[in-house]
C-alpha positions, 0 to 999 in steps of 0.5 A: 541759636549758635550766637547765644550758645557761643555767648553763654560759653564765654560768660561761663568761662569768665565765671569759673577758673580757667581749666589748664590747656590739654597737652598738645599731641606729640608731633608725628615726624613728617616724611620728606616729600619724594624727589621728582622723577627724571624728566625725559626730553619733550621730543623723545620718541618711544621705541621697542627692542628691535626698532630702528633708530632712524637718526640723531635725537632722543628715544624712550624705552624701559629695561628689566634685569636679565633682559637684553634690548637691541636697536638698529642704527644706520651709520655712514662712513664719515661721521663719529656717532655717540650713543648714550643710555640713561637709566633712571629708577623711579624715586623710592625704588629699591636698588642694589649697588650692582644694578645697572645696564651694560652698553655696546655697539656691534656690527650685524654679525656681532663684532664689538665696535670698541669697548663695552660700557658698564653703567651702574648705580654703585649705591642704594639710592635710585638716581639717573646714571648715564654713559655712552658708546661710540663709533669714531671714524679713524684709520685702523679702527674697526666698524668704519663701514657704512651700514647697519649696526646694533646698539645692545643694552643689557639689564644687569644686577642681582634682582631678586636672586638673593631674596632681599628684593624683587625684580626691577624694570626701569625707564631708559632714555637713549641719545643718538648724536652725530659729529662730523669728522675733521676735514682730510689733511687737517688733523686736530691740534694737540691736546694741552699736556700741562694744566693746573690742578688747583682752582683759581685764588678767588674760587668760591670766596662767598659764604655757603649762604651767598650766591645766586639762587637756582633750582636744579633739574631732574636730569639732562633735559631740564638741567638748570643753566649756570652761566659760567664762573660764580656761586649758586645756591640750591637745596637737596632733599633726601634721595634727590639728584639735581642737575646743572649745565655749564658751557665749557669752551675749547681749552677751558678747564672746569672746577666745580665745588659742591659745599653742603651746609649744616643738617641733621645727623643720620638717625642711629648712626654716625655717617652714610658712606657715599651719602654725598655725590658730585658727578660730571657728564660731557655733552654726549652724556658721557661720564667724566668724573665723580666725587663721593663723601660721607653724610654726617649732617656736618658741612662737607665739601666735594671738589671736581677738577677737569682737564682742558677741553680739547678735541685731541683728548679722545685719542691722547688722553691718558685717563678716562677722565681726561679723554672724556673732555673731548667736546666743547659745549654744555657739560652736566653736573649732578648733585646727589643726597642719599635717600636716608638723610633725615632732612634737606641740605643747603647746597652752594655750587662754586664754579670756575672756568680758567683757560689753559693759554691764550692760544686756545682762545677762538677755538670754539669758532673753528669748524671740523675742517679746522680740526677742533670739532663742532661745539655740542650744545654751545651755550651763550653767555647767559647759559642757555643752549640745548640738552645735548645728546637729543640733537645732532651735533651738526644741527641737522637730522630728526630730533635736532633742536635750536639752541634755545628751545629744548631745555626748560628754564629753571624754576624759581628758587622755592621760598618758604612762606610763613602763614601768620596767625593774628593775635587776638587782643582781648582777654575774654576771647583768649580765655574762651579759645583756651577752653576750646583748645581740648577739642581742637587738639583732638581734631588735629591729632586725629588728622595726622595719621632711612662704597664703591667707586663709579667706573668712568666711561670707556673713553680712553683711546678706545671709544 
């Protein structure tokens, strides 16, 4: 019966003038997909306030505004220790520029070990932010004795006090990293005092559409490895942060340039302040530096350049950014796009890693007794290596991992695939399809139902 009815419909259409097609229903703007949330380390251990962090590794908890959470750590009297916190608001969260956490290390009696570190969002787009506090073993410094200490994390921000938004509780990831101190009587070599602030002449010669495809991770634990100098391409969705890890050897500088391609202008305004961000973290998840720029929809560039990596930067670094370049190993680039950007933005990442001088060659093979310090999460030439902060630098202790097992390999570059619709060759069937279009349009329409500088880590001379 259905076949007879369909045939009658076709004959009827052929015998009468074709009715004009009904206008298509106006397209409903499709909201961009929400970015993926921060991915914790696969071997991270959940803890609660008051718990003992038994040793090097990664731990997870949560924290609310106005809350103080204290964790106990037992330190020896001979190792440097770095204790980091990653605050990771869920995508879509309502955040304020002053929201964040304050981090400190204290003795059991409450004495501060070094300086307090403030970790703030400084924007209204939720994104992972991180930094650390440390205990360094060095003559004349506080907190040198072996014993139990307190890692104190305080949730800070305006919350609902101004009536604009409610209270928050966000995920917190703690990293515990141990670094053996240099051997006695064999201090670290002096840090380089002269280096170029300009990238090499051949830096980023390719176009924004050139380079190797890569898909950045959600954070430190699944950051996509970038194997040294070159150009990589990716895409950022609104409200998204993507992470990449880059191996930096002793004496090397890192030049990183993010080139944002042409995109859609913000609706109703000319620009989004600090809508584009490029940040760098060291292997212990300490903040090194950050660059910010306006998002207008036009092509834009952010350039970040570091001092050479040197063990002595921790005591000789003249600025926080220089002092934070105190390790060799996996450094982490974070590229972020404002949540109010209307569309995804093409991204090209250019990297260069020049060495300061030949005198620094081979430093990556020197151990603590040579004064250069160990290599954090040292990557091979292919860019593989562990996510630092979740392993012991010396490779021992709970939570330590091999050089190739802890970070997820980058996913394949997403490729947009068009779904082809076969054309119908005969005029009779074409006319029939036009007659059926109003019904189809009705069904389709029924189915459719938008600056402040980030503080550097407290690394210079004190931590």
